[in-house]
DOPANU-202703 format. One line per 10 residues: number of its first residue (from 1); their letters; for each residue x, y negated, z negated of N, C-alpha, C. Coordinates in steps of 0.05 Angstrom, whole numbers. Each point is the difference from the previous one (the first is absolute). Example, Ala and Ser with C-alpha at 12.3 -4.5 7.8 and 13.67 -1.06 7.14 Angstrom:
<pts>
1 = AS = 264/114/-156/-18/-24/0/18/-24/0  -7/-21/14/16/-24/-1/-15/-22/-14
</pts>
This chain:
<pts>
1 = MASRSRLTPV = -576/-233/359/11/-11/25/22/-20/-6  22/1/14/22/-19/-4/-9/-28/7  9/-19/-16/-8/-28/5/23/-14/14  -4/-7/25/21/-14/15/5/-28/-12  -21/-12/-9/4/-27/-11/16/0/-26  -1/22/-14/15/2/-25/29/8/4  5/17/20/27/9/4/16/-18/18  -13/-15/18/15/-18/17/17/-20/-15  -11/-13/-21/17/-19/-15/25/14/-11  -2/25/-8/23/14/-10/21/3/22
11 = LRRVTTPGLR = -9/5/25/18/3/22/13/-26/7  -15/-22/-4/12/-26/7/24/-6/-19  0/12/-23/23/-4/-18/26/9/13  -2/19/18/23/9/15/6/-17/24  -22/-8/14/4/-13/26/2/-30/0  -11/-13/-21/0/-29/0/28/-12/-2  8/-18/17/27/-12/-2/4/-14/-26  24/2/-10/7/-13/-26/-3/18/-24  -14/23/3/-2/19/-21/21/22/4  10/11/-23/21/20/2/-12/26/11
21 = KSVPAVNPTV = 14/11/19/-10/25/13/9/25/-14  21/-2/-14/10/23/-15/18/-9/-22  9/19/-16/17/-7/-23/29/8/7  18/-19/4/27/7/6/13/15/-23  17/19/6/10/18/-20/31/-2/-3  10/-24/1/29/-4/-1/9/-8/-28  -17/-10/-16/7/-8/-27/-6/22/-20  20/9/-16/-6/23/-18/-21/-7/-21  -5/-25/-5/-21/-7/-19/-28/1/11  -2/2/27/-25/1/13/-11/28/-2
31 = CAARCISSTT = -26/3/1/-12/26/-4/-2/16/25  21/0/16/0/14/26/-1/30/-5  -20/13/13/-3/29/-4/0/8/-29  -13/-17/-16/-3/5/-29/26/3/-14  20/-17/7/26/1/-14/-4/-7/-29  -16/-20/-6/-6/-7/-28/-29/7/-5  -5/18/-18/-27/9/-4/-17/-21/-13  -25/-1/7/-19/-18/-13/-11/13/-26  6/25/-4/-9/13/-24/22/-1/-21  -8/2/-25/19/-2/-22/13/27/-5
41 = TRRFRESGTR = 24/-1/-12/13/25/-8/-17/15/-20  -1/26/3/-17/15/-18/11/0/-28  -16/-8/-19/8/-1/-28/-19/18/-16  10/8/-24/-17/15/-18/-20/-19/-13  -25/10/-3/-20/-17/-13/8/-3/-30  -10/-21/-12/5/-4/-28/-9/24/-16  15/6/-21/-7/24/-15/-27/-1/-14  -11/-24/-2/-25/-3/-13/-24/9/17  5/7/26/-21/9/17/-4/30/-4  -3/15/21/-5/28/-2/26/15/-6
51 = SAKFTTDSYP = -1/17/-21/23/16/-7/2/23/19  25/9/4/5/21/19/2/27/-14  -12/21/12/2/27/-11/26/13/10  11/17/-17/23/16/9/-9/19/22  18/4/19/-6/19/21/-5/28/-11  13/7/-22/-4/26/-12/-29/3/-11  -12/-22/-7/-28/1/-9/-19/1/23  7/-14/22/-17/0/24/2/26/15  23/13/-1/5/25/14/9/21/-20  -18/9/-18/9/19/-22/9/27/11
61 = EIKRDSRFAQ = -6/6/25/10/25/11/30/0/6  12/-24/0/29/-1/5/14/5/-26  18/20/-1/15/7/-24/30/-6/4  13/-8/-22/28/-6/2/16/25/7  18/-2/19/16/23/9/20/8/-22  -2/25/-9/16/9/-23/30/2/7  7/-2/26/28/1/8/15/-25/-9  -15/-23/-3/13/-25/-4/7/-4/-30  24/-11/-4/10/-5/-27/-12/-26/-12  0/-2/-26/-8/-24/-13/24/-19/-2
71 = LTKEHVDYFK = -4/-25/3/22/-20/-2/11/-2/-28  26/-2/-2/14/-2/-26/18/-24/1  11/-7/-24/19/-22/-2/25/5/17  8/25/2/24/7/16/-5/-7/30  -24/6/10/-7/-7/27/1/-30/4  -12/-15/-18/-2/-29/2/28/-12/0  17/10/-18/28/-11/-2/15/4/26  -4/23/13/13/5/25/-8/-21/21  -26/-4/2/-10/-19/20/10/-29/-6  1/-7/-25/11/-26/-7/29/-3/7
81 = SILGKESAVI = 15/22/-2/28/-1/7/4/-3/30  -19/10/16/1/-4/29/-7/-28/8  -22/-10/-11/-11/-25/10/11/-25/-14  11/4/-23/14/-22/-13/-18/-22/-10  -12/-15/17/-17/-23/-8/-23/9/-17  -5/-15/-21/-24/6/-17/-25/-3/16  -1/-20/18/-24/-6/15/-6/22/21  19/18/5/-4/21/19/-13/25/-12  -4/-1/-27/-13/23/-14/-21/-11/-18  -25/10/3/-21/-5/-19/-3/25/-16
91 = DGVTADVAED = 8/0/-25/2/24/-17/-22/0/-21  -20/17/5/-20/4/-20/3/27/-14  22/13/5/6/27/-12/13/-3/-27  22/-16/-1/15/-3/-24/-5/-27/-14  -17/-16/12/-5/-26/-12/-29/-8/5  -10/-18/-17/-27/-10/5/1/-20/23  -19/3/18/-1/-19/23/-28/-11/3  -2/-25/6/-26/-13/2/-16/12/23  -25/4/-4/-18/12/20/1/-17/26  2/-26/-3/0/-17/24/25/4/16
101 = DIEPFNLDWM = 22/10/-12/25/5/15/-2/25/17  -13/20/-10/0/26/14/-26/5/16  -21/-14/-7/-26/6/13/1/-5/30  13/-21/11/0/-4/29/12/24/15  16/16/-13/12/24/14/-17/25/-4  -17/-1/-20/-18/23/-6/-27/-2/13  -7/-24/8/-28/-6/8/-1/-10/29  -18/11/16/-3/-10/27/-16/-26/0  2/-15/22/-12/-27/0/-30/0/-1  -13/23/7/-29/2/-2/-9/7/-29
111 = RKFKGHCKLV = 19/7/-17/-5/9/-27/-16/26/0  5/17/19/-14/25/2/18/24/-9  26/-3/4/19/21/-7/20/-11/-20  4/15/-22/18/-9/-21/15/24/-11  27/-2/-1/17/21/-10/9/-5/-29  17/19/-9/10/-1/-28/31/-4/0  10/-12/21/29/-4/2/11/-16/-23  24/9/-10/13/-15/-22/28/-10/8  8/7/25/26/-8/9/-1/-10/29  9/-25/4/1/-11/27/29/-6/6
121 = LKPGSTEEVS = 10/9/23/27/-5/9/0/-17/25  17/-20/1/2/-18/23/28/0/11  6/20/16/27/1/12/5/-23/19  26/-7/3/7/-22/17/14/8/25  4/26/4/14/10/23/-9/29/6  6/9/25/-5/27/8/16/20/-17  24/-7/-7/17/17/-17/-12/4/-28  -12/-21/-10/-13/3/-26/-25/18/2  -15/-2/21/-23/17/5/10/29/1  21/5/14/12/27/3/6/12/-27
131 = KILKYCNENK = 14/-16/-17/7/10/-27/-25/6/-16  -20/-17/2/-25/4/-15/-14/26/8  -3/4/26/-15/23/10/16/26/-5  26/-1/3/16/24/-5/-3/9/-29  2/-20/-19/-3/7/-28/-28/10/-6  -21/-13/11/-27/8/-5/-5/29/11  11/6/23/-3/26/12/13/22/-18  23/-6/-10/15/19/-17/-14/4/-26  -13/-21/-10/-13/2/-27/-30/2/2  -11/6/23/-29/4/4/-16/-23/-10
141 = LAVVPQGGNT = 8/-24/7/-15/-24/-7/-16/-10/24  -26/-2/-2/-16/-9/22/2/-30/5  -2/-7/26/5/-28/9/-22/-10/18  -6/-25/-3/-19/-14/19/15/-23/14  7/2/26/11/-23/14/-21/-21/2  7/-25/-4/-20/-22/0/12/-25/12  -16/-12/18/8/-26/12/-16/-22/-13  -18/-13/16/-16/-22/-10/-25/8/-14  -6/26/0/-23/12/-14/-26/-13/9  -3/-1/26/-25/-11/12/-17/22/13
151 = GLVGGSVPVF = 7/25/-5/-15/22/12/-28/3/-10  -16/15/15/-29/2/-6/-9/28/-7  18/19/-2/-8/28/-5/14/12/-24  13/-17/-16/14/10/-24/27/13/5  11/-5/24/25/14/7/25/-13/-12  -2/-26/-9/23/-14/-8/2/-4/-31  -17/13/-15/1/-1/-29/1/28/-11  11/3/-24/2/27/-12/-27/10/-9  -2/26/-4/-24/13/-11/5/6/-30  23/13/-6/7/5/-27/24/-18/-8
161 = DEIVVNTSRM = 22/11/-9/22/-16/-10/24/0/19  -6/2/26/21/-1/20/16/-26/-2  26/1/7/17/-24/0/-7/-15/26  -5/-26/-3/-4/-17/23/27/-11/9  7/5/26/24/-12/11/-9/-21/20  3/-25/-9/-11/-23/15/22/-13/16  -6/-7/25/20/-11/19/2/-30/1  -13/-14/-18/-1/-30/2/27/-13/0  20/12/-12/27/-13/-1/16/6/26  -10/18/16/13/7/26/-13/-17/22
171 = NQIRFFDEVS = 8/-25/2/-16/-19/16/17/-16/19  20/12/12/18/-15/18/-5/7/29  2/-21/17/1/5/29/29/8/7  3/23/11/27/10/5/11/-9/28  -18/-2/19/10/-4/28/-24/-9/17  6/-19/19/-20/-6/20/14/-7/26  -9/11/22/11/-5/26/-19/-18/16  8/-24/5/-18/-19/13/-4/5/30  15/19/11/-4/8/28/-21/23/2  4/21/-16/-18/23/2/-24/-2/-19
181 = GVLVADAGVV = 2/-17/-20/-22/-2/-20/0/22/-21  23/13/-4/1/22/-19/7/-12/-28  -17/7/-19/4/-9/-28/6/24/-17  20/-2/-17/7/20/-20/-2/-13/-28  -17/11/-17/-5/-13/-26/-5/21/-22  6/-8/-24/-5/17/-23/-30/6/-3  -6/22/-13/-28/8/-3/-16/-19/-17  13/-15/-18/-14/-18/-18/-6/-28/11  7/-5/25/-6/-26/12/-30/-3/4  -11/-21/-10/-29/-5/2/-7/-6/29
191 = LEAADQFLSE = -22/11/9/-8/-2/28/-1/-29/9  -12/-17/-15/-2/-28/8/27/-14/2  18/7/-19/27/-11/1/15/9/26  -4/25/7/12/10/25/-11/-15/24  -26/-5/0/-12/-13/23/9/-30/1  3/-12/-23/9/-28/0/29/-2/10  17/20/-8/27/0/9/1/3/31  -17/18/10/-1/4/29/-11/-24/15  -19/-14/-13/-13/-23/12/21/-22/7  20/-3/-18/21/-20/5/18/8/23
201 = KGYIFPLDLG = -1/26/8/16/10/22/-17/2/26  -25/-6/-2/-18/2/23/-12/28/4  1/16/-21/-11/27/1/-22/4/-20  -13/24/1/-22/6/-18/2/28/-9  -8/6/-25/0/27/-10/-24/14/12  3/24/10/-22/13/15/-22/12/-18  -3/-9/-24/-20/9/-19/-10/-24/-15  -26/-1/-5/-12/-21/-16/-22/11/-17  0/-7/-26/-20/9/-19/-10/-23/-17  -24/3/-11/-10/-20/-18/17/-2/-25
211 = AKGSCQIGGN = 14/22/-7/17/0/-24/29/-8/6  5/-14/22/27/-5/10/17/-15/-21  -13/-16/-17/16/-15/-20/10/17/-23  -9/25/-2/8/18/-22/13/26/9  -11/11/22/10/27/8/28/-2/11  14/23/-2/28/2/9/2/18/24  20/-5/17/2/15/25/6/30/-4  14/7/-21/4/28/-6/-26/15/-6  -17/-14/-15/-27/12/-6/-17/0/25  2/-20/17/-15/-1/25/7/25/17
221 = VSTNAGGLRL = 26/5/2/9/23/16/-8/26/-13  2/2/-26/-6/25/-15/-30/7/2  -17/-21/4/-29/5/3/-9/-2/29  19/-5/18/-7/-5/29/-23/-20/2  4/-23/-13/-21/-21/0/-6/-8/29  -26/-6/5/-9/-7/27/-3/-30/3  -20/-11/-13/-4/-29/-1/-11/-13/25  5/-26/2/-14/-17/19/13/-2/27  25/9/3/15/-3/25/2/25/16  -11/22/-10/4/26/13/-11/0/29
231 = LRYGSLHGTV = -22/-14/5/-11/-1/27/21/-10/20  16/-19/-8/20/-12/18/27/14/-1  9/7/-24/28/10/-2/2/30/-7  -22/13/-4/1/29/-6/7/6/-29  3/25/-7/4/9/-27/30/0/-7  6/3/-26/27/2/-9/15/24/11  -15/21/7/13/23/12/14/-7/27  -9/-22/12/12/-9/25/20/-22/-4  -4/-18/-19/17/-23/-4/25/5/-18  -3/19/-18/23/6/-18/21/15/17
241 = LGLEVVLPDG = 25/-10/0/22/12/15/16/19/-17  2/-5/-26/16/17/-18/-6/-6/-29  7/18/-17/-4/-2/-29/25/8/-15  3/-12/-23/18/11/-21/-18/11/-22  5/25/-7/-17/14/-19/17/15/-20  -8/0/-25/13/16/-20/-17/24/-6  11/24/3/-15/25/-5/-1/6/-30  -18/18/-8/-3/6/-28/25/8/-14  19/13/14/24/8/-13/22/-21/0  -7/-24/9/19/-22/1/15/-4/26
251 = TIVNDLSRLR = -4/18/19/13/-3/26/-10/-25/14  18/-16/11/-7/-23/15/0/6/29  -24/-2/13/-2/4/29/2/-27/13  22/-5/14/4/-26/13/-7/3/30  -24/-6/6/-10/2/28/-10/-28/9  15/-20/-7/-8/-28/7/8/-7/28  -11/15/19/6/-5/28/-12/-27/9  15/-14/17/-9/-25/11/-8/3/29  -2/25/9/-5/6/28/-29/6/5  -11/-9/22/-28/6/7/-1/28/13
261 = KNNTGYDLKQ = 23/9/11/1/27/11/23/15/-13  -8/23/-12/20/17/-13/-11/29/0  4/13/22/-13/27/4/20/22/-7  10/-1/-25/20/20/-8/-11/15/-25  -13/22/5/-10/17/-22/-26/-9/-11  -8/12/-22/-26/-6/-13/-1/-29/-9  -23/-13/3/-4/-27/-8/-9/0/-29  19/3/-18/-6/5/-28/-14/-23/-14  5/-25/10/-13/-22/-14/-30/2/0  -12/13/20/-29/2/2/-12/15/-24
271 = LFIGAEGTIG = 16/18/-12/-10/15/-23/-5/-18/-24  16/-22/-2/-2/-17/-23/-20/-23/3  -7/-6/25/-20/-21/6/-28/12/-7  -12/-11/-20/-26/10/-9/1/23/-20  24/7/-10/2/23/-18/-5/-9/-29  -4/-25/-5/-7/-11/-27/20/8/-21  26/1/7/20/5/-20/0/28/-11  -11/19/13/-2/27/-10/23/18/7  16/-8/20/23/16/7/26/-16/0  -1/-25/-7/24/-17/-1/-9/-28/-4
281 = MVTAVSIHCP = 20/-17/-8/-6/-28/-5/13/-18/20  -16/-15/15/11/-18/20/14/-24/-13  25/-5/8/15/-22/-12/7/-22/20  -2/6/26/4/-21/20/-14/8/26  -6/-21/15/-15/4/25/13/-15/23  2/13/23/8/-13/25/-25/0/18  -7/-24/9/-26/-2/15/3/-20/23  -13/6/22/0/-17/23/-22/-21/-3  8/-25/2/-19/-23/-3/-3/-15/26  -25/-5/9/-4/-14/25/3/-30/-3
291 = QRSKAVNVAF = 3/-14/23/0/-29/0/-25/-11/-11  2/-22/-15/-24/-13/-10/-14/-16/22  -26/3/2/-15/-14/21/1/-30/-4  2/-15/21/1/-29/-1/-28/-13/0  -20/16/7/-27/-11/1/-20/21/-12  -15/-9/-19/-19/18/-13/-28/-13/-2  -20/15/7/-28/-10/-2/-16/20/-17  -19/-11/-14/-18/17/-16/-29/-9/5  -17/19/6/-29/-5/3/-15/18/-20  -21/-12/-12/-17/14/-19/-29/0/11
301 = LGVESYEKLL = -11/24/5/-25/2/15/-21/15/-16  -26/-9/3/-22/14/-11/-14/17/21  -8/25/-8/-11/19/18/-25/13/-12  -19/6/17/-26/9/-10/-3/30/-6  19/17/10/-2/28/-4/28/13/3  2/24/-10/26/15/3/4/6/30  -21/6/14/2/6/29/12/-24/15  -9/-24/-8/10/-25/12/30/-4/-7  6/8/-24/28/-2/-9/18/18/17  -9/24/6/15/18/18/3/-13/27
311 = EAFIEAKKQL = -21/-12/10/2/-14/27/21/-22/-1  0/-15/-22/20/-22/-3/28/11/0  4/22/-14/27/12/-1/9/10/28  -18/13/14/7/9/27/8/-23/18  -16/-22/-1/6/-23/16/26/-13/-9  6/-1/-26/24/-12/-9/25/15/11  -2/27/0/23/15/10/3/-5/30  -23/-1/14/2/-5/29/10/-27/7  -10/-21/-13/5/-27/8/23/-14/-13  6/9/-25/23/-12/-14/25/16/2
321 = GEILSAFELM = -3/26/5/22/17/6/25/-3/-17  22/-9/12/26/0/-13/2/-21/-22  -18/-19/-2/2/-20/-22/-18/7/-24  -16/20/2/-17/8/-22/17/12/-22  -1/-12/-24/17/9/-22/-16/10/-24  -25/-7/-2/-17/10/-22/-29/-1/8  -15/20/-8/-29/1/3/-11/12/-26  -10/-17/-18/-8/8/-26/-30/0/-3  -11/21/-12/-29/3/-5/-7/-8/-28  -22/-13/-4/-11/-6/-26/-31/2/1
331 = DSQSQDIYHR = -12/13/-19/-30/-1/0/-10/-23/-17  -26/-5/1/-11/-23/-14/3/3/-30  -2/25/-10/3/5/-29/27/-8/-10  21/6/15/27/-8/-9/3/-30/0  -11/-14/19/1/-29/1/-17/-12/-22  -23/12/-5/-17/-10/-22/15/0/-27  13/22/-5/15/3/-26/23/-20/0  14/-2/22/23/-18/1/-9/-29/-7  -22/-9/12/-9/-27/-4/-13/-4/-27  -13/21/-11/-11/-2/-27/21/-4/-21
341 = VKENKRPLEG = 23/14/4/21/-2/-19/16/-26/3  7/-6/25/17/-24/6/-16/-26/-1  -26/1/5/-18/-23/0/10/-21/20  8/8/23/9/-18/20/-18/0/25  5/-18/18/-18/-3/23/6/21/21  -21/10/12/2/20/21/10/-14/26  16/14/16/9/-12/25/-21/-3/21  -21/17/-1/-22/-2/20/-26/-9/-13  -17/-12/16/-26/-7/-10/-17/26/-1  -15/3/-22/-17/23/-3/16/25/-6
351 = EHPFYCLIET = -14/23/-2/13/25/-6/-5/20/22  18/19/3/-1/19/22/5/28/-11  -12/21/12/4/27/-10/29/9/1  15/-9/20/29/7/3/16/-24/9  26/1/-7/19/-20/8/25/13/11  14/-14/17/26/10/8/19/-24/1  25/6/-7/22/-19/2/18/9/22  5/-17/20/17/7/22/24/-18/0  24/12/1/24/-16/2/15/6/26  10/-21/13/17/3/23/27/-12/-7
361 = SGSNSEHDSE = 21/12/11/27/-11/-4/16/5/25  13/-21/9/16/2/24/21/-22/2  11/-5/23/22/-19/3/-8/-25/14  -25/-1/11/-8/-23/16/-27/-11/-11  0/-23/-12/-24/-11/-13/-22/-4/20  6/-12/23/-21/-6/20/-12/26/11  17/18/7/-9/26/11/-18/15/-20  9/1/-25/-16/15/-20/-26/-13/-6  0/-27/-3/-25/-14/-5/-20/3/22  10/0/25/-17/3/23/-13/28/1
371 = KLEKFLEDIM = 16/20/-6/-11/27/-1/-21/3/-22  6/-11/-23/-19/2/-22/-26/-15/6  3/-24/12/-24/-15/8/-18/15/19  12/12/21/-16/15/19/-13/24/-13  15/13/-18/-11/23/-14/-24/-8/-17  2/-22/-15/-22/-9/-17/-24/-8/17  5/-14/22/-22/-8/17/-15/25/12  16/20/7/-11/24/11/-18/15/-19  11/5/-25/-16/16/-19/-24/-16/-10  1/-27/1/-23/-16/-6/-21/2/21
381 = TKEIVTDGVV = 8/-2/25/-18/2/23/-14/27/0  15/21/-6/-11/27/-1/-16/6/-25  -2/-20/-18/-15/2/-25/11/22/-18  26/3/0/13/20/-17/4/-12/-28  7/-26/-1/3/-13/-26/-21/-21/-3  -5/-8/-26/-20/-20/-6/11/-27/-6  23/0/-13/12/-26/-8/30/5/-5  15/-21/-1/29/3/-4/14/-26/-4  25/2/-9/17/-23/-5/29/7/6  15/-19/10/28/4/6/17/-19/-17
391 = AQDETQFKSL = 21/10/-13/17/-16/-17/15/-21/17  1/-25/-11/13/-22/14/26/-9/-14  5/8/-24/24/-7/-14/7/21/-21  22/-5/-14/10/20/-19/-21/5/-22  -13/-21/-10/-19/3/-21/-24/18/8  -10/-5/25/-22/17/10/10/29/5  24/2/10/12/26/5/0/17/-26  10/-12/-21/2/14/-26/-28/6/-11  -18/-20/4/-27/3/-10/-15/24/13  3/2/27/-13/22/14/11/27/-8
401 = WSQREGITET = 27/1/-3/11/26/-8/-7/7/-28  -5/-20/-17/-8/6/-28/-27/14/-1  -17/-5/20/-26/14/1/3/30/1  22/9/12/6/29/2/19/9/-23  22/-14/-3/20/9/-20/-9/-3/-28  -19/-18/-5/-9/-5/-28/-21/20/-9  -10/16/17/-21/19/-7/9/19/-23  23/11/3/10/20/-18/0/-10/-29  10/-24/-4/2/-12/-27/-28/-4/-12  -19/-10/16/-26/-8/-11/-17/24/-7
411 = LGHWGGVYKY = 5/22/13/-17/24/-6/2/10/-28  23/-5/-13/3/9/-28/-10/-20/-20  -13/-21/8/-9/-22/-17/-18/10/-23  -17/20/5/-19/8/-21/11/21/-19  23/12/7/11/20/-18/18/20/13  -7/9/24/16/20/14/-10/4/28  14/18/14/-7/6/28/10/28/7  -18/15/13/9/26/12/7/-6/29  24/8/7/11/-7/26/5/26/17  -10/0/24/5/21/19/12/-11/25
421 = DLSIPIEDMY = 23/10/8/15/-9/23/-1/23/20  -15/-4/22/-8/22/17/4/-5/29  8/21/15/1/-1/29/-24/15/11  -16/-13/16/-25/11/11/-2/-7/29  -9/19/17/-5/-8/28/-17/-26/1  9/-19/16/-9/-27/-3/-30/-4/5  -12/17/17/-28/-4/7/-18/6/-25  9/16/-19/-16/7/-23/12/-11/-26  19/-18/2/15/-9/-23/-18/-12/-22  -19/-17/8/-16/-14/-20/-23/16/-11
431 = KLVEDVRKRL = -7/22/13/-22/16/-10/5/11/-28  25/5/-6/7/10/-27/-8/-20/-21  5/-26/5/-7/-21/-20/-30/1/-4  -15/1/21/-30/1/-3/-9/24/-15  12/23/6/-8/25/-14/7/-1/-30  23/-10/-7/8/-2/-28/-17/-20/-15  -6/-23/13/-17/-20/-12/-28/12/-7  -11/15/19/-26/12/-5/2/22/-21  21/15/0/3/22/-20/1/-11/-28  15/-21/-4/2/-12/-27/-26/-13/-9
441 = ADAGLSGETD = -14/-13/19/-26/-12/-6/-20/21/-7  -1/22/16/-19/21/-6/5/14/-27  26/-1/-8/7/12/-26/-5/-19/-24  -10/-24/6/-6/-19/-21/25/-12/-13  22/-1/15/26/-9/-11/7/-29/8  -14/-12/19/7/-27/8/-23/-19/-5  6/-24/-9/-20/-20/-6/12/-26/-8  -18/-19/-6/9/-28/-6/8/-4/-29  -9/17/-18/4/-5/-29/22/19/-11  8/-6/-24/23/15/-13/-6/29/-6
451 = EYPVVDVVGY = -25/8/1/-6/28/-6/9/18/23  3/-12/24/9/15/23/30/-2/3  15/22/2/29/-2/3/9/-12/26  -15/4/22/9/-9/27/-11/-27/6  18/-18/8/-7/-27/9/-9/1/29  18/11/17/-7/2/29/20/19/14  -7/8/23/17/17/17/7/-17/25  26/-2/6/9/-17/22/18/15/18  2/-10/25/18/12/20/15/-22/14  26/4/3/17/-19/15/25/15/8
461 = GHMGDSNLHL = 17/-11/16/24/14/8/11/-8/27  18/18/9/15/-5/25/-14/15/23  -17/-14/14/-15/12/21/18/10/23  22/-15/4/19/8/21/13/27/-5  -1/9/-25/12/26/-7/-20/21/-9  -26/-6/3/-22/17/-10/4/6/-29  8/-20/-15/6/4/-29/-20/-16/-16  -17/15/-14/-21/-12/-17/8/-1/-29  -5/-22/-13/3/-2/-29/-29/1/-11  -8/22/-10/-26/3/-14/5/-6/-30
471 = NIAVRRYDKK = -12/-21/-10/4/-8/-27/-26/-2/-15  0/10/-25/-24/-1/-16/7/-18/-25  -10/-24/0/5/-18/-22/-18/8/-24  12/4/-23/-14/10/-24/4/-18/-24  -19/1/-18/2/-14/-26/17/16/-19  2/26/4/16/17/-17/5/26/16  22/14/-6/4/26/12/-18/20/-14  -15/15/16/-21/17/-11/1/28/13  -2/20/-17/1/28/10/-22/6/20  -24/-11/-5/-22/6/19/6/-12/27
481 = VEEALEPYVF = 12/-23/1/7/-12/26/21/18/14  20/8/-15/21/17/11/-11/27/11  -19/11/-15/-12/25/9/-17/-4/25  -12/-24/3/-16/-6/25/19/-4/24  24/-10/-6/18/-7/22/18/24/9  9/15/-19/19/22/6/-11/27/-9  1/19/18/15/0/26/-17/-9/24  -23/-12/-5/-18/-8/23/15/-15/21  15/-21/-8/14/-17/20/19/17/16  15/17/-13/20/16/14/-12/21/18
491 = EWISGENGSI = -23/11/-9/-15/20/17/-10/-15/25  -10/-24/-3/-9/-16/22/22/-5/20  23/-7/-10/24/-6/17/9/25/14  0/22/-14/9/26/12/-19/7/23  -26/-5/-4/-19/6/21/3/-16/25  13/-23/-2/5/-18/23/28/3/10  15/20/-10/28/4/8/17/-25/-6  -5/-13/-22/15/-24/-8/22/7/-20  11/-21/-12/21/4/-20/-9/-13/-26  5/14/-23/-8/-11/-26/19/-22/-9
501 = SAEHGLGVAK = 23/-3/14/19/-22/-7/12/-11/25  -7/-24/8/11/-12/24/26/-13/-6  3/-14/-23/24/-15/-5/7/-2/-30  -17/7/-18/6/-3/-28/14/24/-13  0/22/13/14/24/-11/-19/17/-16  11/19/-15/-15/20/-15/1/-5/-30  24/-4/-11/3/-5/-28/-13/20/-18  -12/-10/-22/-16/17/-18/-28/3/11  -11/-22/11/-28/-2/7/-9/20/21  18/6/20/-9/16/22/15/27/3
511 = KKYIGYSRDE = 17/5/-20/16/25/2/-17/25/5  -21/3/-16/-15/25/2/-19/1/24  -1/-22/15/-18/-1/23/15/2/27  26/4/-1/16/1/25/-11/21/20  -12/21/-11/-11/21/17/-22/-9/19  -12/-23/-5/-20/-11/18/12/-12/25  26/-5/0/14/-11/23/22/17/12  9/20/-16/22/17/9/-7/29/-5  9/18/19/-7/28/-4/20/13/-18  -6/25/-8/17/15/-19/29/3/9
521 = TTIGIMKQIK = 3/5/26/27/4/11/17/-25/-3  -12/-23/7/14/-25/-3/7/-7/-29  -19/4/-18/5/-5/-28/22/19/-11  -1/25/9/21/19/-8/28/-9/8  2/-10/24/27/-10/10/8/-24/-17  -19/-18/-6/7/-23/-17/11/9/-27  -13/20/-12/9/10/-26/28/13/2  6/13/22/27/11/4/20/-22/1  -6/-22/14/18/-23/2/5/-12/-28  -22/-3/-15/2/-10/-28/19/18/-16
531 = NLFDPNGIMN = -4/26/1/16/18/-16/29/1/9  5/-4/26/27/0/10/16/-24/-11  -12/-24/2/13/-24/-9/0/-3/-31  -21/9/-12/-4/-6/-29/-9/25/-15  18/20/-2/-8/26/-12/-9/-2/-29  10/-21/-14/-8/-3/-28/-25/-17/-3  -9/-12/22/-26/-15/0/1/-25/-16  24/-13/-2/1/-24/-17/-10/-25/13  -2/0/27/-6/-25/14/-30/-5/2  -9/-21/-13/-28/-9/1/-20/24/-2
541 = PYKYI = 2/14/-23/-17/24/-3/-30/-7/-3  -17/21/3/-29/-1/-4/-14/-15/23  14/-5/22/-11/-16/22/5/13/27  -12/-11/20/6/5/28/-11/27/10  15/22/-5/-9/27/8/2/19/-23
</pts>
């Protein structure tokens, strides 16, 4: 039963005179709408911890494509002649190179996927990318386009000895219109840097991720990243106005439209959004950015059941309407792990089976706070929530968001994590977590001591988008765990008419399971598109479809 005596003091934090009712979002250093993340940039763990297996060892069924040539000194010399700067080429083909120099390009941040790349190229312009891809296509050299390398399915790192073409030097803002909010920027601009630039202009980037301090907008577009703002601003398929893309043969497609309406022919940019660099390499993005909200509120609530959580979401949509910008789900297991690792104080007294984080953002502080207050009073009176807290300053704002954004980092604390990014009809979304938890327990794979590979099974995600992150925290990657999970998880999803990838993409991890979400006709058309754009198959091979 909801405790009015416990929740009322929380509500007074909003209504009592002299206390701040919301967080103004006019200063770019303020954490308005998560402009500055409370989570740290993703870094590789020290090499003294768990060593990473090569992807070729983890997936022995993947064989190197015999069409691709082996790199030679002649190839390397050509690339050096194009790029000029020594720092633009990491050459492990003709020279000895330190493992620490090339490993960040070979290894994903979870240390689950690792390639054998010996050559990293860092072009500084679209023209340099064009020359690189044209030469690679003519000489049958396989390529992996790479941005910030924060992906979760092995799509941004090589499998064998593919050349990594990294966009980190392509990091300029090309254009911004302060009237329309249209931003044009290089693919290598870091997401957080783009958002900070926009903050100074009174605008916001319509995408937000926990990895914002590392990920690049070209990679975001190439994976059709969803993130924390999708509920309010929609997907990149709607906000991206145009793209500049280099095709495998070196052709530059300049479709950097700044128009919100352009109904002239096929909308080709949509092919490259979410294509994971398999048919071309995104070099610049034109995107529509909304005004930054001047008033932001965050509430963190404890709930006794998933059914109550659904009720809270329904009421939030009804009562908060146009100012609702995020509704994030967390189960008790995800919060337990977060606090075990961080060793910090919980925002609520006691523990609850479920938690939700609700964010509102609008233009009128008084109006928004009043709506939020009435909403909280209503769901308390109806006994939908058990306890809650509302942020009163920037420190509390960041602290509450860290309860959600910090989960991803802490799950890998014991050694690794199996991550599933899924779209499921919302009424049954959490049932999968319960079923997987029981399945692993029944198989004798989860427990408190080191003999068990599984630490715990957790569920969290974007409830506003019916997007569940099913994560299995493990002490080590284990074949028995993988066999218990796959294809079971994908069969479960298929039975619910869900999607095996809501926002992370396919990469290596989900390539062979695409049939659980797409029929043969659709997959066949995708393969035709791939063959049309990339007949030699050099772009990000062994992945996607």
